[in-house]
PDB file of N, CA, C and O in Angstrom:
ATOM      1  N   UNK A   1       6.679  23.368  26.762  1.00  0.00           N
ATOM      2  CA  UNK A   1       5.612  22.426  25.828  1.00  0.00           C
ATOM      3  C   UNK A   1       6.651  21.012  25.764  1.00  0.00           C
ATOM      4  O   UNK A   1       7.845  20.974  26.063  1.00  0.00           O
ATOM      5  N   UNK A   2       5.769  19.865  25.265  1.00  0.00           N
ATOM      6  CA  UNK A   2       6.543  18.521  25.264  1.00  0.00           C
ATOM      7  C   UNK A   2       6.328  18.422  23.704  1.00  0.00           C
ATOM      8  O   UNK A   2       5.241  18.801  23.268  1.00  0.00           O
ATOM      9  N   UNK A   3       7.282  17.939  22.827  1.00  0.00           N
ATOM     10  CA  UNK A   3       7.356  17.451  21.703  1.00  0.00           C
ATOM     11  C   UNK A   3       7.164  16.191  21.577  1.00  0.00           C
ATOM     12  O   UNK A   3       7.746  15.361  22.277  1.00  0.00           O
ATOM     13  N   UNK A   4       6.177  15.858  20.510  1.00  0.00           N
ATOM     14  CA  UNK A   4       6.161  14.402  20.045  1.00  0.00           C
ATOM     15  C   UNK A   4       6.993  13.906  18.989  1.00  0.00           C
ATOM     16  O   UNK A   4       7.054  14.308  17.827  1.00  0.00           O
ATOM     17  N   UNK A   5       7.656  12.936  19.572  1.00  0.00           N
ATOM     18  CA  UNK A   5       9.049  12.427  18.431  1.00  0.00           C
ATOM     19  C   UNK A   5       8.090  11.694  17.202  1.00  0.00           C
ATOM     20  O   UNK A   5       7.104  10.962  17.294  1.00  0.00           O
ATOM     21  N   UNK A   6       8.850  12.240  15.987  1.00  0.00           N
ATOM     22  CA  UNK A   6       8.444  11.593  14.949  1.00  0.00           C
ATOM     23  C   UNK A   6       8.745   9.951  14.583  1.00  0.00           C
ATOM     24  O   UNK A   6       9.808   9.488  14.998  1.00  0.00           O
ATOM     25  N   UNK A   7       8.074   9.308  14.021  1.00  0.00           N
ATOM     26  CA  UNK A   7       8.740   7.851  13.693  1.00  0.00           C
ATOM     27  C   UNK A   7       8.706   7.761  12.504  1.00  0.00           C
ATOM     28  O   UNK A   7       7.763   8.182  11.834  1.00  0.00           O
ATOM     29  N   UNK A   8       9.728   7.196  12.032  1.00  0.00           N
ATOM     30  CA  UNK A   8      10.005   7.277  10.459  1.00  0.00           C
ATOM     31  C   UNK A   8      10.003   5.843  10.248  1.00  0.00           C
ATOM     32  O   UNK A   8      10.685   5.007  10.840  1.00  0.00           O
ATOM     33  N   UNK A   9       8.896   5.613   9.055  1.00  0.00           N
ATOM     34  CA  UNK A   9       9.142   4.043   8.839  1.00  0.00           C
ATOM     35  C   UNK A   9       9.018   3.741   7.248  1.00  0.00           C
ATOM     36  O   UNK A   9       8.434   4.509   6.484  1.00  0.00           O
ATOM     37  N   UNK A  10       9.549   2.703   6.898  1.00  0.00           N
ATOM     38  CA  UNK A  10       9.734   2.450   5.452  1.00  0.00           C
ATOM     39  C   UNK A  10       8.363   2.289   4.831  1.00  0.00           C
ATOM     40  O   UNK A  10       7.359   1.750   5.296  1.00  0.00           O
ATOM     41  N   UNK A  11       8.576   2.921   3.605  1.00  0.00           N
ATOM     42  CA  UNK A  11       7.234   3.159   2.939  1.00  0.00           C
ATOM     43  C   UNK A  11       7.526   2.645   1.201  1.00  0.00           C
ATOM     44  O   UNK A  11       8.637   2.598   0.672  1.00  0.00           O
ATOM     45  N   UNK A  12       6.191   2.294   0.537  1.00  0.00           N
ATOM     46  CA  UNK A  12       6.375   1.662  -0.517  1.00  0.00           C
ATOM     47  C   UNK A  12       5.275   2.124  -1.388  1.00  0.00           C
ATOM     48  O   UNK A  12       4.408   2.744  -0.771  1.00  0.00           O
ATOM     49  N   UNK A  13       5.081   1.991  -2.630  1.00  0.00           N
ATOM     50  CA  UNK A  13       4.233   2.804  -3.380  1.00  0.00           C
ATOM     51  C   UNK A  13       2.941   1.861  -3.631  1.00  0.00           C
ATOM     52  O   UNK A  13       3.063   0.700  -4.021  1.00  0.00           O
ATOM     53  N   UNK A  14       1.952   2.345  -3.423  1.00  0.00           N
ATOM     54  CA  UNK A  14       0.533   1.489  -3.573  1.00  0.00           C
ATOM     55  C   UNK A  14      -0.444   1.838  -4.616  1.00  0.00           C
ATOM     56  O   UNK A  14      -0.031   2.947  -4.953  1.00  0.00           O
ATOM     57  N   UNK A  15      -1.392   1.615  -5.280  1.00  0.00           N
ATOM     58  CA  UNK A  15      -2.127   1.912  -6.079  1.00  0.00           C
ATOM     59  C   UNK A  15      -3.779   1.361  -5.562  1.00  0.00           C
ATOM     60  O   UNK A  15      -4.132   0.182  -5.548  1.00  0.00           O
ATOM     61  N   UNK A  16      -4.609   2.510  -5.171  1.00  0.00           N
ATOM     62  CA  UNK A  16      -5.642   2.124  -4.648  1.00  0.00           C
ATOM     63  C   UNK A  16      -6.777   2.567  -5.827  1.00  0.00           C
ATOM     64  O   UNK A  16      -6.939   3.703  -6.272  1.00  0.00           O
ATOM     65  N   UNK A  17      -7.534   1.306  -6.214  1.00  0.00           N
ATOM     66  CA  UNK A  17      -8.455   1.431  -7.372  1.00  0.00           C
ATOM     67  C   UNK A  17      -9.842   1.427  -6.589  1.00  0.00           C
ATOM     68  O   UNK A  17     -10.239   0.696  -5.681  1.00  0.00           O
ATOM     69  N   UNK A  18     -10.499   2.595  -7.314  1.00  0.00           N
ATOM     70  CA  UNK A  18     -12.124   2.766  -6.939  1.00  0.00           C
ATOM     71  C   UNK A  18     -12.889   2.875  -8.012  1.00  0.00           C
ATOM     72  O   UNK A  18     -12.360   2.761  -9.118  1.00  0.00           O
ATOM     73  N   UNK A  19     -14.349   3.130  -7.889  1.00  0.00           N
ATOM     74  CA  UNK A  19     -14.983   3.399  -9.166  1.00  0.00           C
ATOM     75  C   UNK A  19     -15.679   4.735  -8.808  1.00  0.00           C
ATOM     76  O   UNK A  19     -15.973   5.171  -7.695  1.00  0.00           O
ATOM     77  N   UNK A  20     -15.874   5.293 -10.081  1.00  0.00           N
ATOM     78  CA  UNK A  20     -16.446   6.842  -9.868  1.00  0.00           C
ATOM     79  C   UNK A  20     -17.692   6.872 -10.692  1.00  0.00           C
ATOM     80  O   UNK A  20     -17.522   6.660 -11.893  1.00  0.00           O
ATOM     81  N   UNK A  21     -18.926   7.097 -10.276  1.00  0.00           N
ATOM     82  CA  UNK A  21     -20.207   6.963 -10.985  1.00  0.00           C
ATOM     83  C   UNK A  21     -20.764   8.073 -11.274  1.00  0.00           C
ATOM     84  O   UNK A  21     -21.046   8.804 -10.324  1.00  0.00           O
ATOM     85  N   UNK A  22     -21.003   8.414 -12.307  1.00  0.00           N
ATOM     86  CA  UNK A  22     -21.982   9.690 -12.657  1.00  0.00           C
ATOM     87  C   UNK A  22     -23.501   9.278 -12.805  1.00  0.00           C
ATOM     88  O   UNK A  22     -23.670   8.159 -13.289  1.00  0.00           O
ATOM     89  N   UNK A  23     -24.564   9.948 -12.490  1.00  0.00           N
ATOM     90  CA  UNK A  23     -25.849   9.391 -12.761  1.00  0.00           C
ATOM     91  C   UNK A  23     -26.073   9.409 -14.475  1.00  0.00           C
ATOM     92  O   UNK A  23     -25.653  10.187 -15.331  1.00  0.00           O
ATOM     93  N   UNK A  24     -26.827   8.331 -14.548  1.00  0.00           N
ATOM     94  CA  UNK A  24     -27.046   8.094 -16.242  1.00  0.00           C
ATOM     95  C   UNK A  24     -25.750   7.712 -17.297  1.00  0.00           C
ATOM     96  O   UNK A  24     -25.864   7.573 -18.515  1.00  0.00           O
ATOM     97  N   UNK A  25     -24.638   7.595 -16.597  1.00  0.00           N
ATOM     98  CA  UNK A  25     -23.520   7.155 -17.403  1.00  0.00           C
ATOM     99  C   UNK A  25     -22.872   5.836 -16.721  1.00  0.00           C
ATOM    100  O   UNK A  25     -23.101   5.580 -15.539  1.00  0.00           O
ATOM    101  N   UNK A  26     -22.149   5.111 -17.435  1.00  0.00           N
ATOM    102  CA  UNK A  26     -21.593   3.920 -16.888  1.00  0.00           C
ATOM    103  C   UNK A  26     -20.139   4.289 -15.763  1.00  0.00           C
ATOM    104  O   UNK A  26     -19.353   5.159 -16.138  1.00  0.00           O
ATOM    105  N   UNK A  27     -19.928   3.676 -14.623  1.00  0.00           N
ATOM    106  CA  UNK A  27     -19.175   4.158 -13.780  1.00  0.00           C
ATOM    107  C   UNK A  27     -17.555   3.620 -14.744  1.00  0.00           C
ATOM    108  O   UNK A  27     -17.300   2.749 -15.576  1.00  0.00           O
ATOM    109  N   UNK A  28     -16.726   4.778 -13.999  1.00  0.00           N
ATOM    110  CA  UNK A  28     -15.197   4.570 -14.878  1.00  0.00           C
ATOM    111  C   UNK A  28     -14.267   3.928 -13.527  1.00  0.00           C
ATOM    112  O   UNK A  28     -14.555   4.105 -12.343  1.00  0.00           O
ATOM    113  N   UNK A  29     -13.414   3.362 -13.907  1.00  0.00           N
ATOM    114  CA  UNK A  29     -12.356   3.094 -12.742  1.00  0.00           C
ATOM    115  C   UNK A  29     -11.356   4.035 -12.726  1.00  0.00           C
ATOM    116  O   UNK A  29     -10.860   4.538 -13.734  1.00  0.00           O
ATOM    117  N   UNK A  30     -11.062   4.271 -11.614  1.00  0.00           N
ATOM    118  CA  UNK A  30      -9.842   5.242 -11.380  1.00  0.00           C
ATOM    119  C   UNK A  30      -9.001   4.725 -10.484  1.00  0.00           C
ATOM    120  O   UNK A  30      -9.341   3.694  -9.905  1.00  0.00           O
ATOM    121  N   UNK A  31      -7.750   5.331 -10.197  1.00  0.00           N
ATOM    122  CA  UNK A  31      -6.657   4.823  -9.004  1.00  0.00           C
ATOM    123  C   UNK A  31      -6.101   6.061  -8.736  1.00  0.00           C
ATOM    124  O   UNK A  31      -6.102   6.994  -9.540  1.00  0.00           O
ATOM    125  N   UNK A  32      -5.609   6.093  -7.584  1.00  0.00           N
ATOM    126  CA  UNK A  32      -4.886   6.852  -6.812  1.00  0.00           C
ATOM    127  C   UNK A  32      -3.696   6.203  -6.360  1.00  0.00           C
ATOM    128  O   UNK A  32      -3.879   5.044  -5.988  1.00  0.00           O
ATOM    129  N   UNK A  33      -2.476   6.654  -6.290  1.00  0.00           N
ATOM    130  CA  UNK A  33      -1.183   6.314  -6.157  1.00  0.00           C
ATOM    131  C   UNK A  33      -0.513   7.049  -4.696  1.00  0.00           C
ATOM    132  O   UNK A  33      -0.350   8.268  -4.654  1.00  0.00           O
ATOM    133  N   UNK A  34      -0.264   6.429  -3.884  1.00  0.00           N
ATOM    134  CA  UNK A  34       0.362   6.750  -2.638  1.00  0.00           C
ATOM    135  C   UNK A  34       1.405   5.702  -2.071  1.00  0.00           C
ATOM    136  O   UNK A  34       1.643   4.563  -2.474  1.00  0.00           O
ATOM    137  N   UNK A  35       2.023   6.494  -0.899  1.00  0.00           N
ATOM    138  CA  UNK A  35       3.193   5.576  -0.412  1.00  0.00           C
ATOM    139  C   UNK A  35       2.404   5.654   1.007  1.00  0.00           C
ATOM    140  O   UNK A  35       1.726   6.498   1.592  1.00  0.00           O
ATOM    141  N   UNK A  36       2.919   4.119   1.290  1.00  0.00           N
ATOM    142  CA  UNK A  36       2.490   3.902   3.045  1.00  0.00           C
ATOM    143  C   UNK A  36       3.497   2.463   3.391  1.00  0.00           C
ATOM    144  O   UNK A  36       4.241   1.851   2.626  1.00  0.00           O
ATOM    145  N   UNK A  37       3.229   2.251   4.643  1.00  0.00           N
ATOM    146  CA  UNK A  37       3.883   1.300   5.137  1.00  0.00           C
ATOM    147  C   UNK A  37       3.429  -0.272   4.881  1.00  0.00           C
ATOM    148  O   UNK A  37       4.161  -1.216   5.181  1.00  0.00           O
ATOM    149  N   UNK A  38       2.206  -0.410   4.323  1.00  0.00           N
ATOM    150  CA  UNK A  38       1.771  -1.498   4.169  1.00  0.00           C
ATOM    151  C   UNK A  38       0.187  -1.478   3.363  1.00  0.00           C
ATOM    152  O   UNK A  38      -0.509  -0.476   3.524  1.00  0.00           O
ATOM    153  N   UNK A  39      -0.229  -2.406   2.667  1.00  0.00           N
ATOM    154  CA  UNK A  39      -1.708  -2.537   2.130  1.00  0.00           C
ATOM    155  C   UNK A  39      -2.648  -1.798   2.861  1.00  0.00           C
ATOM    156  O   UNK A  39      -3.260  -0.828   2.412  1.00  0.00           O
ATOM    157  N   UNK A  40      -2.782  -2.351   4.214  1.00  0.00           N
ATOM    158  CA  UNK A  40      -3.673  -1.817   5.111  1.00  0.00           C
ATOM    159  C   UNK A  40      -3.714  -0.457   5.399  1.00  0.00           C
ATOM    160  O   UNK A  40      -4.747   0.176   5.620  1.00  0.00           O
ATOM    161  N   UNK A  41      -2.471   0.032   5.393  1.00  0.00           N
ATOM    162  CA  UNK A  41      -2.592   1.847   5.518  1.00  0.00           C
ATOM    163  C   UNK A  41      -2.784   2.433   4.302  1.00  0.00           C
ATOM    164  O   UNK A  41      -3.255   3.570   4.268  1.00  0.00           O
ATOM    165  N   UNK A  42      -2.483   1.815   3.229  1.00  0.00           N
ATOM    166  CA  UNK A  42      -2.670   2.391   2.085  1.00  0.00           C
ATOM    167  C   UNK A  42      -4.132   2.593   1.857  1.00  0.00           C
ATOM    168  O   UNK A  42      -4.645   3.503   1.206  1.00  0.00           O
ATOM    169  N   UNK A  43      -4.735   1.610   2.489  1.00  0.00           N
ATOM    170  CA  UNK A  43      -6.311   1.400   1.770  1.00  0.00           C
ATOM    171  C   UNK A  43      -6.970   2.581   3.044  1.00  0.00           C
ATOM    172  O   UNK A  43      -7.883   3.353   2.749  1.00  0.00           O
ATOM    173  N   UNK A  44      -6.489   2.559   4.118  1.00  0.00           N
ATOM    174  CA  UNK A  44      -7.159   3.406   5.211  1.00  0.00           C
ATOM    175  C   UNK A  44      -6.989   4.993   4.601  1.00  0.00           C
ATOM    176  O   UNK A  44      -7.915   5.802   4.540  1.00  0.00           O
ATOM    177  N   UNK A  45      -5.734   5.218   4.211  1.00  0.00           N
ATOM    178  CA  UNK A  45      -5.393   6.627   3.694  1.00  0.00           C
ATOM    179  C   UNK A  45      -6.209   7.184   2.662  1.00  0.00           C
ATOM    180  O   UNK A  45      -6.741   8.289   2.774  1.00  0.00           O
ATOM    181  N   UNK A  46      -6.330   6.392   1.584  1.00  0.00           N
ATOM    182  CA  UNK A  46      -7.125   6.252   0.414  1.00  0.00           C
ATOM    183  C   UNK A  46      -8.255   6.436   0.685  1.00  0.00           C
ATOM    184  O   UNK A  46      -8.790   7.338   0.040  1.00  0.00           O
ATOM    185  N   UNK A  47      -9.106   5.711   1.708  1.00  0.00           N
ATOM    186  CA  UNK A  47     -10.525   5.859   1.841  1.00  0.00           C
ATOM    187  C   UNK A  47     -10.716   6.984   2.495  1.00  0.00           C
ATOM    188  O   UNK A  47     -11.689   7.648   2.138  1.00  0.00           O
ATOM    189  N   UNK A  48      -9.944   7.459   3.505  1.00  0.00           N
ATOM    190  CA  UNK A  48     -10.254   8.898   4.009  1.00  0.00           C
ATOM    191  C   UNK A  48      -9.933   9.759   3.022  1.00  0.00           C
ATOM    192  O   UNK A  48     -10.840  10.522   2.687  1.00  0.00           O
ATOM    193  N   UNK A  49      -9.032   9.841   2.531  1.00  0.00           N
ATOM    194  CA  UNK A  49      -8.775  10.875   1.108  1.00  0.00           C
ATOM    195  C   UNK A  49      -9.938  10.902   0.387  1.00  0.00           C
ATOM    196  O   UNK A  49     -10.432  12.027   0.325  1.00  0.00           O
ATOM    197  N   UNK A  50     -10.509  10.077  -0.153  1.00  0.00           N
ATOM    198  CA  UNK A  50     -11.500  10.008  -1.412  1.00  0.00           C
ATOM    199  C   UNK A  50     -13.057  10.149  -0.330  1.00  0.00           C
ATOM    200  O   UNK A  50     -14.120  10.479  -0.857  1.00  0.00           O
ATOM    201  N   UNK A  51     -12.989   9.920   0.825  1.00  0.00           N
ATOM    202  CA  UNK A  51     -14.334   9.473   1.512  1.00  0.00           C
ATOM    203  C   UNK A  51     -15.306   8.479   0.740  1.00  0.00           C
ATOM    204  O   UNK A  51     -16.511   8.704   0.626  1.00  0.00           O
ATOM    205  N   UNK A  52     -14.664   7.350   0.218  1.00  0.00           N
ATOM    206  CA  UNK A  52     -15.477   6.431  -0.150  1.00  0.00           C
ATOM    207  C   UNK A  52     -14.336   5.130  -0.025  1.00  0.00           C
ATOM    208  O   UNK A  52     -13.145   5.127   0.286  1.00  0.00           O
ATOM    209  N   UNK A  53     -15.135   4.213  -0.358  1.00  0.00           N
ATOM    210  CA  UNK A  53     -14.321   2.878  -0.349  1.00  0.00           C
ATOM    211  C   UNK A  53     -13.791   2.491  -1.548  1.00  0.00           C
ATOM    212  O   UNK A  53     -14.352   2.488  -2.644  1.00  0.00           O
ATOM    213  N   UNK A  54     -12.338   2.065  -1.191  1.00  0.00           N
ATOM    214  CA  UNK A  54     -11.458   1.297  -2.426  1.00  0.00           C
ATOM    215  C   UNK A  54     -12.042  -0.058  -2.771  1.00  0.00           C
ATOM    216  O   UNK A  54     -12.716  -0.658  -1.933  1.00  0.00           O
ATOM    217  N   UNK A  55     -11.819  -0.545  -3.927  1.00  0.00           N
ATOM    218  CA  UNK A  55     -11.928  -1.886  -4.464  1.00  0.00           C
ATOM    219  C   UNK A  55     -10.946  -2.688  -4.165  1.00  0.00           C
ATOM    220  O   UNK A  55     -11.338  -3.669  -3.533  1.00  0.00           O
ATOM    221  N   UNK A  56      -9.554  -2.658  -4.416  1.00  0.00           N
ATOM    222  CA  UNK A  56      -8.574  -2.915  -4.260  1.00  0.00           C
ATOM    223  C   UNK A  56      -7.532  -2.126  -4.266  1.00  0.00           C
ATOM    224  O   UNK A  56      -7.370  -1.018  -4.778  1.00  0.00           O
ATOM    225  N   UNK A  57      -6.532  -3.091  -3.379  1.00  0.00           N
ATOM    226  CA  UNK A  57      -4.998  -2.055  -3.189  1.00  0.00           C
ATOM    227  C   UNK A  57      -3.985  -3.172  -3.677  1.00  0.00           C
ATOM    228  O   UNK A  57      -3.955  -4.363  -3.370  1.00  0.00           O
ATOM    229  N   UNK A  58      -3.123  -2.413  -4.565  1.00  0.00           N
ATOM    230  CA  UNK A  58      -1.861  -3.395  -5.077  1.00  0.00           C
ATOM    231  C   UNK A  58      -0.812  -2.701  -5.131  1.00  0.00           C
ATOM    232  O   UNK A  58      -0.880  -1.491  -5.347  1.00  0.00           O
ATOM    233  N   UNK A  59       0.418  -3.374  -4.934  1.00  0.00           N
ATOM    234  CA  UNK A  59       1.886  -2.678  -4.932  1.00  0.00           C
ATOM    235  C   UNK A  59       1.588  -2.023  -6.297  1.00  0.00           C
ATOM    236  O   UNK A  59       0.986  -2.513  -7.253  1.00  0.00           O
ATOM    237  N   UNK A  60       2.223  -0.637  -6.152  1.00  0.00           N
ATOM    238  CA  UNK A  60       2.574   0.028  -7.614  1.00  0.00           C
ATOM    239  C   UNK A  60       3.946  -0.245  -8.107  1.00  0.00           C
ATOM    240  O   UNK A  60       4.917  -0.265  -7.350  1.00  0.00           O
ATOM    241  N   UNK A  61       4.024  -0.481  -9.531  1.00  0.00           N
ATOM    242  CA  UNK A  61       5.489  -0.616 -10.112  1.00  0.00           C
ATOM    243  C   UNK A  61       6.502   0.406  -9.411  1.00  0.00           C
ATOM    244  O   UNK A  61       6.193   1.525  -9.001  1.00  0.00           O
ATOM    245  N   UNK A  62       7.697  -0.149  -9.354  1.00  0.00           N
ATOM    246  CA  UNK A  62       8.563   1.135  -8.896  1.00  0.00           C
ATOM    247  C   UNK A  62       8.770   2.355  -9.763  1.00  0.00           C
ATOM    248  O   UNK A  62       9.082   2.217 -10.946  1.00  0.00           O
ATOM    249  N   UNK A  63       8.575   3.766  -9.114  1.00  0.00           N
ATOM    250  CA  UNK A  63       8.862   4.548 -10.180  1.00  0.00           C
ATOM    251  C   UNK A  63       9.813   4.741 -11.031  1.00  0.00           C
ATOM    252  O   UNK A  63      10.883   4.964 -10.464  1.00  0.00           O
ATOM    253  N   UNK A  64       9.878   4.750 -12.431  1.00  0.00           N
ATOM    254  CA  UNK A  64      10.973   5.135 -13.233  1.00  0.00           C
ATOM    255  C   UNK A  64      11.134   6.380 -13.398  1.00  0.00           C
ATOM    256  O   UNK A  64      10.140   7.106 -13.386  1.00  0.00           O
ATOM    257  N   UNK A  65      12.650   7.013 -13.625  1.00  0.00           N
ATOM    258  CA  UNK A  65      12.782   8.318 -14.202  1.00  0.00           C
ATOM    259  C   UNK A  65      12.189   8.496 -15.341  1.00  0.00           C
ATOM    260  O   UNK A  65      11.915   7.581 -16.118  1.00  0.00           O
ATOM    261  N   UNK A  66      11.908   9.883 -15.552  1.00  0.00           N
ATOM    262  CA  UNK A  66      11.065  10.055 -17.156  1.00  0.00           C
ATOM    263  C   UNK A  66      12.029  10.927 -18.019  1.00  0.00           C
ATOM    264  O   UNK A  66      11.711  11.322 -19.140  1.00  0.00           O
ATOM    265  N   UNK A  67      13.399  11.241 -17.344  1.00  0.00           N
ATOM    266  CA  UNK A  67      14.140  11.606 -18.171  1.00  0.00           C
ATOM    267  C   UNK A  67      15.460  10.688 -18.176  1.00  0.00           C
ATOM    268  O   UNK A  67      15.711   9.935 -17.235  1.00  0.00           O
ATOM    269  N   UNK A  68      16.122  10.783 -19.085  1.00  0.00           N
ATOM    270  CA  UNK A  68      17.391  10.064 -19.490  1.00  0.00           C
ATOM    271  C   UNK A  68      18.570  10.730 -18.205  1.00  0.00           C
ATOM    272  O   UNK A  68      18.603  11.940 -17.982  1.00  0.00           O
ATOM    273  N   UNK A  69      19.309   9.923 -17.593  1.00  0.00           N
ATOM    274  CA  UNK A  69      20.280  10.394 -16.644  1.00  0.00           C
ATOM    275  C   UNK A  69      21.442  10.996 -17.929  1.00  0.00           C
ATOM    276  O   UNK A  69      21.576  10.597 -19.085  1.00  0.00           O
ATOM    277  N   UNK A  70      22.154  12.071 -17.200  1.00  0.00           N
ATOM    278  CA  UNK A  70      23.246  12.713 -18.013  1.00  0.00           C
ATOM    279  C   UNK A  70      24.615  11.558 -18.301  1.00  0.00           C
ATOM    280  O   UNK A  70      24.988  10.618 -17.600  1.00  0.00           O
ATOM    281  N   UNK A  71      24.974  11.905 -19.185  1.00  0.00           N
ATOM    282  CA  UNK A  71      26.168  11.057 -19.527  1.00  0.00           C
ATOM    283  C   UNK A  71      27.318  11.767 -19.567  1.00  0.00           C
ATOM    284  O   UNK A  71      27.445  12.930 -19.951  1.00  0.00           O
ATOM    285  N   UNK A  72      28.318  10.892 -19.080  1.00  0.00           N
ATOM    286  CA  UNK A  72      29.875  11.515 -18.857  1.00  0.00           C
ATOM    287  C   UNK A  72      30.335  11.422 -20.177  1.00  0.00           C
ATOM    288  O   UNK A  72      29.861  10.488 -20.825  1.00  0.00           O
ATOM    289  N   UNK A  73      31.174  12.186 -20.761  1.00  0.00           N
ATOM    290  CA  UNK A  73      31.898  12.302 -22.049  1.00  0.00           C
ATOM    291  C   UNK A  73      33.103  11.943 -21.871  1.00  0.00           C
ATOM    292  O   UNK A  73      33.897  11.959 -22.812  1.00  0.00           O
TER     293      UNK A  73
END
C-alpha cells in the first residue's frame, strides 16, 4: 500500500460572511471563521461547507485567550 505524503502549509484565520434568508423575514448576516492558507482557499472551504456562496472573505483578528494567564508569585 502506498502512502500519500501530507503537506503542512501555513494557515491564517478568515471570516467568511454570508446571508441567511427565511421566507417572510429580512435576511440576517452571519459569518463562519476558519483557518486556510489564503482567502481563495477560505472562500472555497466556506462555500463547500455551507452549500452557498459567501459575500466576502476577510482576515479575522488574531484569537486572544479568554482567560488570564497564571502569574508567578
